[in-house]
C-alpha positions in Angstrom: 0.4 2.1 -32.1 -1.8 -0.8 -31.5 -3.8 -1.5 -28.4 -4.4 -5.4 -27.2 -7.7 -6.2 -28.2 -7.9 -6.9 -24.3 -7.4 -3.1 -23.9 -9.2 -2.2 -27.3 -12.1 -2.8 -25.4 -12.6 -0.3 -22.7 -13.2 1.7 -26.6 -17.0 0.5 -26.3 -19.1 0.6 -24.0 -18.9 -2.2 -21.4 -21.9 -4.9 -20.7 -23.9 -4.8 -17.5 -22.3 -8.3 -16.6 -18.6 -6.1 -16.4 -16.9 -5.6 -13.0 -15.8 -2.3 -11.4 -11.9 -1.5 -11.5 -11.5 0.7 -8.6 -8.6 2.5 -9.8 -6.4 5.4 -7.7 -4.2 7.2 -9.0 -0.5 8.5 -7.6 2.3 10.9 -8.3 5.5 9.5 -6.2 7.6 12.2 -7.0 5.4 14.5 -5.0 5.4 15.0 -1.2 4.4 12.6 1.3 0.5 13.7 2.0 0.1 15.5 -1.3 0.6 11.9 -4.0 -3.2 11.0 -4.5 -4.3 12.4 -8.2 -8.0 10.5 -7.4 -9.9 7.9 -7.7 -11.1 6.5 -10.2 -14.1 3.1 -11.3 -14.6 1.8 -14.3 -16.7 -0.8 -15.4 -14.8 -2.8 -18.2 -14.2 -6.5 -19.0 -10.3 -6.3 -17.8 -7.9 -3.9 -16.4 -6.5 -3.1 -19.5 -9.8 -2.0 -20.8 -10.6 -0.1 -17.4 -7.0 2.0 -18.0 -7.6 2.2 -21.3 -11.5 3.2 -20.7 -10.2 5.7 -18.2 -8.7 7.1 -20.3 -11.0 8.0 -23.1 -14.5 9.0 -20.8 -11.1 11.8 -19.9 -10.6 10.7 -16.1 -6.9 9.3 -16.0 -4.9 11.6 -14.4 -1.5 9.9 -15.1 0.9 8.8 -12.6 1.0 5.0 -10.9 -1.7 3.1 -10.0 -3.4 1.2 -7.9 -5.6 -1.1 -8.9 -8.6 -2.9 -7.0 -11.2 -5.6 -9.0 -12.0 -7.5 -10.5 -15.9 -6.1 -8.2 -19.4 -6.8 -8.5 -20.8 -3.9 -9.6 -22.9 -2.7 -6.8 -20.9 0.7 -6.1 -23.7 3.0 -7.9 -23.5 4.6 -11.1 -23.0 8.0 -9.2 -20.0 6.7 -7.9 -18.4 5.2 -11.9 -16.7 7.4 -14.3 -15.3 10.2 -12.6 -12.2 11.8 -11.2 -12.9 11.6 -7.7 -12.1 13.5 -4.7 -10.2 11.4 -1.9 -12.8 12.6 0.4 -15.1 11.2 -2.3 -12.9 8.4 -2.5 -13.7 7.4 1.2 -17.6 8.4 0.9 -17.9 5.1 -1.6 -19.8 2.2 -0.1 -17.3 0.2 -0.2 -18.3 -3.6 -0.3 -18.1 -5.4 2.3 -14.5 -7.1 3.5 -12.4 -4.3 0.8 -10.0 -1.6 1.1 -9.9 0.3 -2.1 -5.8 0.8 -3.1 -4.7 4.5 -1.4 -6.4 5.1 1.3 -5.1 2.7 3.5 -3.9 4.8 6.4 
């Protein structure tokens, strides 16, 4: 299967000017309270490239995804490119006036 060009961009290292994407993963078939699978912050030029990059990095747990982005690259590299637990995701220094998906209420 051939990837669309904008998704294939996730196979290469992002450019410094590329935006960040917050991907929150959930399993809607799990009981309420156990649906959150993790969150990933990746840098990529497009949303399809961000999803591809999460697979390339091995940090995409599957399930449904909620997306926040594109965002300016103002979240430090220590928060990027890894699967974050709910506690870690709640600790990420958010851009002003933004609540990442999957963490509301």
